[in-house]
N, C-alpha and C positions, 0 to 999 in steps of 0.2 A: 619800292616806294619808301621815300624818306619823310619822316614826320618831324616837325620842328615847331617851337613856340611861335605864335603869331606876334608880330612886333608893329610898332608905329609905321615902319617902312612897308607894311603889307596893306595899308589902308585902301589903296586903289584896287588891289585884288579882292579884298573883303567886300568892297562895294559891288564888284562883279558877282561875288557869291551871294550877296544880299539879293541882287536882281535875279539870280538863278532860283533862290528860295521863293521870292515873290511871284515869279513867272513859271512855277514848277510844272504847269501843264502845257507849256509851250505858247500860251497866250501872252503877248507882250503887254501886260498890264502896267509894268513899271519900266522906265529907263532911269538913268542916273539923275536927271533933272527932276523928274517926278518924285523919286525917292527922297532926294534932298529937300524938296518942297513939302513933303508930307511928314509933319512932325511925328506922327505915330510910327511910320516906317523908319525915319532917320534916327530916332532915339536909340536904335540898336548900334549905331556907329558914331553918333555925334560925339566929338572929342576923343575918339579912339587914339590910344588906350587910356582909360581912366585907371586909377590906382588899383581897383579890385578886378578889372577886366582880365580875362585870360582866354587863350585860344590856341588852335593848332592849325598849321598849314601842311598839306601833303604835297610833296613834289615827286614827279616821275620824270626821270631823265633830265633833272635840273629845272623842269618847268612846273609852276604851281598848278595843281590839278583839282584841289578842293580845300575847303577850310570849314572849321566850326569855331565859334567863339561864344563866350557867355559874359553877361554883365548883370549886375543887380540893378533892377529898376525899382522905382518907388511908387507908392500908392497914388501920389499926386501926378505921376507920369508913367502909368503902367504900360507894360508891353501886352501883346496879344495873349501870351501865355503866363501872365503875371499870377503869382501865388502869394508872395510876401516879399517885403523889402530885403530879406536875407536869403532869398532863394534865387540864384542866378538863372536867367532865362537864356537859352541857347538859340543860335541861328546856324544853319548848316547849308552849304551849297557845294555842288560838284560841277566843274566845267563839262560841257556836253561831250567832248571827246574822251572823257575819262570815266564815264558812268559804267556801272556794272563791272568794275574792276577792284572792288573792295575799298575804294577811297573813303566813302562815307563811313563805313564800319571802322576803318582805321582811325580816322580823325575823331570820331565820336567816342570810341573806346579810350583814346588818349585823353580827351577832354574830361571824361568821367574820372579817370585817374588823377588828373590835375585838380578837379573839384574835391575829390576825397582828400588829397594831400593838403588842400587849403582848408580842410575841416568843415566844408559845407555839408549839410544834412540831406539836401535834395538838389536836383536840377529840374527845370521845367522847360517846356516848349509848347508851341502851337502848331497844329498840322491840320490841313484839310482832310476830312475822312476819306476822300478818294485818292489822296497822294500815296503812291506806292512806298514812299519813305516810312510811312506808318508801320509797315511790317518790320523794318529795321529797328525802329524805336521799340516796338513791342518785344523783339528778340533780345534786346539789351535791357529789358526790365521796366521800360516806361509803361505806365498805366494811365488810362483816361480818368481824369478827376473832374472834368467840367466841359462846358461848351461856351465859347464866346463868339457871337455872331454865327458864322457858318463853320467855324473851326473848333477842333477839340483841343483842350488843354491837357497835356500829359506830364507826368512827374515820375522820376526815378528816385528811390530812396538810396542814399549813399552810405548809410550806417547800418 
């Protein structure tokens, strides 16, 4: 597996990974048109990449397999896992054919490294309590700090 920084050229793949994250249980809640039309979902990629955005793409045999990225959202346009304006919120998705191969752990571990290097104190995320990815997040130090709607907000301390 090759890990590399996410760039503007990855937008189409990041959209696919946003859809994987939104449709984590296999129910097709979102397609690209619905995600683009839903300001709350689209704010995770609108204008990608902004100056403070950062992310990681995993490639296996030259093909993109999964990605995670983070951006600082604001109190006036918060994300589902919003904590504060200076706490990046991450999104993570792995393509169906590459699951259970360490892709999610690989990209998330590298994203945490990038966030530390950028001197962020925390990273946040939102996850459904039934999503199996929750186990990965907990194994990497994320802890539940709240509930928004039906999802848990989790945070990892970076310092």
